[in-house]
N, C-alpha and C positions, 0 to 999 in steps of 0.2 A: 504493500500500500504506500503510494507516494506521500500521503499525508503524514506518515510516521517520521519522515525526514531521514537523515543519514548522519551518523556521527563521524567525526574526523577520521581520515584514513591516509595511508601513504605518507608523503612528505608533509602534508598538512598536519597529520597526527603527530609527527615528530616535532614540528614547530610548536604545536599546542602543549605538548608534554614537557617542553623546556621551561614552561612557566614555573616560578618558585611556589606557586599555589597548587600545582599539580603534584600530589603526594600519594605514593602507594596505589597508583592506578586510577586516581580520580582527583578532581578539584576539591579542595577543602576550605572551610570557612576559617577566618582568622582565629576564632575561639571554638572550642568544642561545641558542636551543635547537634543535638539528637533530633531525629525527625519526629519522635513521639515522646510524650512524658512517660515516666515509669509506670504510672497507674493507668495508662491507656490500654487496657486489655481488650482483646477482640470482643468480649461480651459487652463491655462498656460502649465500644464503638457501635455494636449492633443495636444497642438500646437507643442511641442517638439517631441512628438511621431509621429505626422503626417508629420513633416518637419525635418527629421534627416539630418545631413550633408552628402554630396555625398560620402565622404571617411570615414564613420563610420566603415566600414570594408575595409581591403586592397583590391586593385584591382588586385594584383598579389599574387602568393603563397609566404608566408613568408619564407625567407631564414632560414635554420636550419642546424645543424650538429649532426650526430649520434655518440655520444661518448660511448665507452665501459666503463661503470662506475666501472667495476671491474678490469680494467687495470690501472686506475689512482692511482698514488702513490706519496706522498709528505709528508714531515714532517709538512708542513703548510696545513691549511684547503683548500680543493678544492671544489668549489661551481659550480654546474651545474644547470642552470635554464631551466624549462620546459614550460615557458609561464605563464602568470597570477601570482599566488602566490605559485606555486609548484616548489620546487627545492630540490636538493640532496647535502649533505655535506659529504665529505670523509675526515676524520681526525683521527689521532692517532689510526689507524687500525679499525675505526668504520665507519659504513655506516648509515647516518641519512637522513630521508625523511620527508619533511615538506609539509603539506596540498596538497597531491597528487590528481589531478583531471585529469584522463586519459580516461573518458568515452565518450568524444566528445561533451558534453554539460554541462551547469551549471544550471540545472533545473530538477525538477522531471519529466518533460515531454520532450521526445527526439526531438520534433519539435520546442522547444524553446531554445534560447541562445546557439546556436551552436558555436563550436570553429572555428577559422579562418583556411582557407586552409594552410596547411604546419605546423600548430602548434601542431599537434597530432602525432608526429613521435615516441613518447615513449608510451609504453603500460605496464600494470602490469607484463607481461611476461618478460620484460627486467630486472626485479629485482630478483636476486637469493635469497638474504637475506637482512634483514633490522635490524640493531641493535636497533635503536630508531626511532619510528614514532611520529612526533610532529603534533598536531592538535590544531590550534589556536581558532577556534570557529565553530559553526555548520551550517553556511550558505552553500548553495549548491555549491558555487564556491570555497569552501574550504574543505568541508566534503562531499566527493563523494561516495555514497553508492556502485555503481557498481565497482569502483576502489578498495575500501577498502575490499569488500568481496573476491576479488581475491588476495589481499595482506596479509590478516590476518594470514595465516599459515606461512608466511615468516618473520613475525615480532617477535622480541625478547622482546622488551619493547614498551609500548605506554605512552607518556606523553601528557596530554591534559588539557584544561581548565575545571574548576569545573563544573560537571554536564554532560559533553559531553560523559562520559562513558556510560550513559544510552542508547544513540544511538548505541554505539559500541557493548554492550552486547546483545542488541536487534538483532544485525546483526551477532551474533555468536562469537564475540571476547571473549577470556578467561579473566574474570575480574581480575585474578591474575596477568596478564601482564600489567594492566593499573594503572597508577598513575595520579590522578587528582590534580591540583594545584589551589589554590586561589591566588589572587594577593600578591606578595612578598614572597610566599612560594617557597621553593627549594627542589630539589630531586637529588640524585646521581644515575647514571647508569654506574657502573664500573668506568672508568676514565673520565666520562663526568658529568658536573653539569648543571642543568637547573633551571632557576628561572622564574616564571610567573610574568609579570609586567603589570600595568594598560594600558588599551587602551580606546579610546573614540569611542564606536561603539554600537552594539546591537546584539541580537541573535534571533533565531527562524526559524524553517523550516515550520511551519504552521502559523495559525492566531495568536496564543498566543506568545508573545515575552518575552524575558528576563528570561526564565526558566533555561538556562545554561549560563555560563560566557564566555566572550570574553577576550583574552589576547594577549600580545606579550610575547616573551621568550628571555631570555639571555642565551647563550651557553658559558660556560667556559670550556676550555680544554687546558692543558699545560699552555703556557703563553698567550693564545689567548682568547679574548672576542668578541663574535659576537652578534649583536642585530638582532633578527628575528621578524620582526615587525607585522605580521598579518594585520588586518584592523584597522584603527584609524583615526579619525579626529584630527586636530591639537589642542594642549593644553599644559598647564604647566607640564603635566606628563612627557614629553620628557626631560625637563630640570632636573626634579627630578631624573629620571632614570640615566641620565648622571652623576649627582652629586653623586648618591649612588655607581655607579660602576666605576667612574673615567675615563670614555671614552671607546671607542670600536675600534677594528681594522677594522670593516666594519659594516654598518647598512643597512639591507635589508628592505626597506621601501615601503609601498604602494604609488603608483603614477598612478592613473587612476581610472575611474568610478566616477569622481567628477562632480559636478554641483552646480551652485550658489543656486539652489533650495534645496539642502541638504548639506549645508556647514559645518555642525558640525560633520558628521559621516564619511566623507572622506576628504582627503586633496587636495587642489589645488597643482599643481606641485611645485610652489614656496614655499609653506608651507612644502612640503617634504624636500626641501633643507634646510629650517630653522630647521626642526626637526633633521636633520643630524647634524647641528651645535649645537643644544641644547644637543644632546646626546654625544657631543665631539667625534664624529666618524671620523676616518681618511679617510674613503672612503664611498661614497654613492652608493648603488645599487638599482635603482628604479624598482619595480615590480608592480603587479596588473594591468598589461596591456599586449597587444600583443597576446591575445588569445580569449577573449570574449568582446562583446560590451554590457556592462551593463548600460552605460550612453550614452549621445548624442554627445560627442565630437569626433573629428576625431581619428581614431584608434591609430595613431602614435604621436598625439599631446602631450601626457604625457611625453614621452621621450624628445621630442624637447624642450618643455618649461622648464622641469627640468634641462636639460643639459645646456641650454642657461643661466639659473640662476646660475648654479654651476660654469660655466666659468666666469661669472661676478664677483663671489665671490672667485675665485681661489680654489674651492672645488674639490678634487679628486673624480672621479666617474668611474664606470664601467657599461657597457651596453652590455653584451654578447648576441650573438644570442641564440635562443632556442637550447639547447643541447651542447652549447659551454662552456667549463670549464674555470674558472679563479682561480688563486692561490692567496689566501689572503697574502698580503705583498710581492707579486712578480709580476705576470702577470695581467694586467688590460686591458680589451677590451674596446676600445673607438671609434672604427669604427662606423660611423653613418649609419648602415645597414638598419635602419627602414625607410629610405627615399626611399622605393621601390615602393610606390604607395598608 
C-alpha cells in the first residue's frame, strides 16, 4: 500500500543513521520517554475504548469560515488554521503550509479516525501554490498521503524532519525540492529561515518506530519569530528553545489527544500553557484538536482547559475557528466558539 510510505533505505538510510539522535537502531528523545504509563494495562485501555465520553465528537457541525488564502495581505504573519495541526502562514509574500491533512481521515484506512463534520471545508484544490511545505513528522494525522500527492506539483520547497523525505520521494516528490533537518539544524528558503528543534514524541507509520525524526520548527522572517510546535510531550526542551531564540511572537502548540495513560508523548492542556511560558511566547495558539478524536477526552475539552489556565495566568491566547485568519501582533480571536456541543 502506497499510503504506508517507505522508511529510509540505501545511502539515505546511512545518512539518517549518522544523526547523534539515532541510537541502537532508532531515533531517541533527549530524555527517556515511555510510550505508555506503567499503569496503562490492556484492560484499562479496553475500558476507555468501550466507554468513551458522550461528547468525544461534537454533536453539531463545527463552525468554520472559508477564507481566500490568496487575498490575505499583511506585513505581519497571517495564520489560518484548518483543524488539528494543519495551518497556513502568509508572510513576506510567501505562502507556507504546515502538516496538511485534507483527506477526511487520519489513518491508512478510510473507515477509521474520520474528521468531524464541518472540519473539512478546505481541500488541496484550494491551494494554487505553496512556497514552503513544512512536515513535522510522519504520523498519519500529520503526513497525509492523499493530500500530499495532490499538492506536490504546487510546492516550491519542502522542509521536513530527518528521514521523512523517504516517504515523500516514494510518493513522487522531487528530492531536489526537499530539505531535511536534524534537531538544531537550519535552512534558508529565500527570505525565510527554518530551524528544526527537539520535540518529545515518536514516529512510524507501520510497526517499526523511530526510523524518521520528529521535530518542531522555528520560523524566522523579518522581525518575527514563530514557534511551530508539531507533536510533543512536555519537557525541559521548551525552556531551552526559548532560551536559545529569546522568545516568540506566537507559539502554535499541541493541545489535544492527551491521556494520563500516555503522559510523556502528548501534553495535558495545562502543560501546553506552561510550554508557552517556557518558550517566552507572547501568544499561545492551541492546536491538535477540533478535527479528529485520537484520544478519549471530550472533543472541545483541550481548548476549554487550556484557555481556563491561560486566563488564570494572564497569558494571551488565540483560538480561531477553522478557516479563520489571525494576524500575529494584531488581531486575536478569543470567541469561545467551541462551546457548540
